[in-house]
N, C-alpha and C positions, 0 to 999 in steps of 0.2 A: 436483477442482480442485484450483489452487495458489494461495493466497495470498501475496503476499508483499511485504514490509513491508521498506526502505531506510532506516539509519538514520545519522545524519549528525552526526560528531559530533566534537568535538577530542580527538586522543589523550593527552591532559594528562590528563580526562575519563574514563579508562577505569575506574574502580572501578562510576563509573554504569553505564556501557553492559554490563560486567556481569551487575548486580544486573539493570536491563532484560533482558537479556538472558537468563537465566535463568526471570526471572519470565514473559516472551514463551515460554519452552520448552516449557510445559507445555498449549500449543495448537498447534493442527496447524499453524501459521505456519512459512512458509519466507523466516531472518531474515538483512540480508543487513551484514555490517560488513565495511567495505573490508581493515582489517587482518587479520580469519579467513578471507575469504573470497575472495582474494588472491593467490595463490601468489607468490614470486619469480619476478620476471625478465616477468610477463605487464603490459601496458601500462595501467594507471592511468587516465588521463583517456576513452578510450574506452569500456572495462570500467563504467566507477564512470557515462556516463554512458546505459547501456542498462540498468546496472539500474533507473538511475532512472525512467528509460524503461518497462520495466516492471513497476514496483512496484506494487500497489494501492495502496499507502501509505506515506509520504513520514514519518517522525519525525526532528528535530531535534531535540538537546539545546544548549538554548541556554545559553549563560557567558559569563565574563570573556573564559574559555580559546578559543570558539568564536567571541567577537564580533572577537578576533584573526591566526582563518583566513581565507585569502583559499577555501582551497575551500569552507568551506561554506557562505559567501558565496554562491559559484557553484552549489553544488547545491542551495540555495534556487530558484536562478535556476532551474533545471533542472526541479525539479519544479512548481512555478510554470508557467513553460511549456508541457510538461507536461500541467498543467490536474489535479495530480495532489491528491488530497485530504492535508494537513498537518498533521501530530500536534504544536507545539510547544511542548516541557517543559521552565521556565523552572530553571536549575540554581541561578541566586544570586539571592537576594532585589535589588530596584530595578533590575533588568536591562532595558528593552527591548527586544523582540526585532524586528529591523529587517525598512525597506522592504518585499518581498515579505510577508512575516509577519504585521505591526505591527498589520493589523487585525483576527487572530486570537485567537481566546477560548484563552491559555493554560493547561498548565496545570500551577501548583507543584509543585515536587520539594523547596524549600530546606525548603518547612512543614514535610513529615514524611514523608519519603521515601517509607514504606512502605506508607501510605495510596494514596501517587498512582501509584507503579510497579501495585499493584493497577486505578487509575484508569484506570491506559495499558492495563492488560491487560484491562479491563472496551472499553476502544472500540476496541481493535486485532476484537476480539472480535465487538462490535457493526458495525464496517464487516465483518468476515468474512462474515456472518449476510449482508447487505446484499448480497455478489456472490454472494454463494448462492442467494441468491429470485431477481434478476434471471439469473441464469441457470439457475436451473428454471423464470422463466413464456418462456426465451429456447427452451428445449427444450418446455415444453409448447404454446408457437405451433408451434414445425415439426411439432411433431406431430400437431398439430391441421391445419395445412396441408397436412401429408401423406395425411393419410385425405380432407381435402377435392378435392384432387388422384386420389386415388384412388376417389370414389367418383362423381368426372366423370367419369373412364377407365370405369367398370364400366356408366354410363350412354350415353356413347356407345356404346360398344362394344352395349348392349344394345340402342337405337335403331340401331343400324348392323345388327344381326341380323335386328332388326324389318324394317330394310327389305331385306331380302336377300331376303325371302317374296315 
């Protein structure tokens, strides 16, 4: 099972993004960071939109730098439109998250970066476990349906055989 995380950030905050990536790298999670995930010459807008649409969790590193970025606001809007689970990490103290994420509980990373990154990893793994549980339940339901249909088919075959006598 793939679990994809999209990280929205300002390029001025790359130090914190690298620390977050290192923290998540210890997990079975696929992380999308535009700077590293999109090769030169590839069209950015459609790729970013596609990655947001396909992600299981959208993380935004909200900072003063992010506040000034048009890209980040658009990415947050896309994630919200696709009804993605959004995890806002707040880098700068006394900075309120914008519009679509203003009502979400944020994870402040300005207080204690190491503890916050560990907490972010725990949240990512919790979301991963939720998806894993949903997929297991879906597989079990499919298997149950398959067994039911097989039983119905065998029952119909049995009734047909009895009526042939």
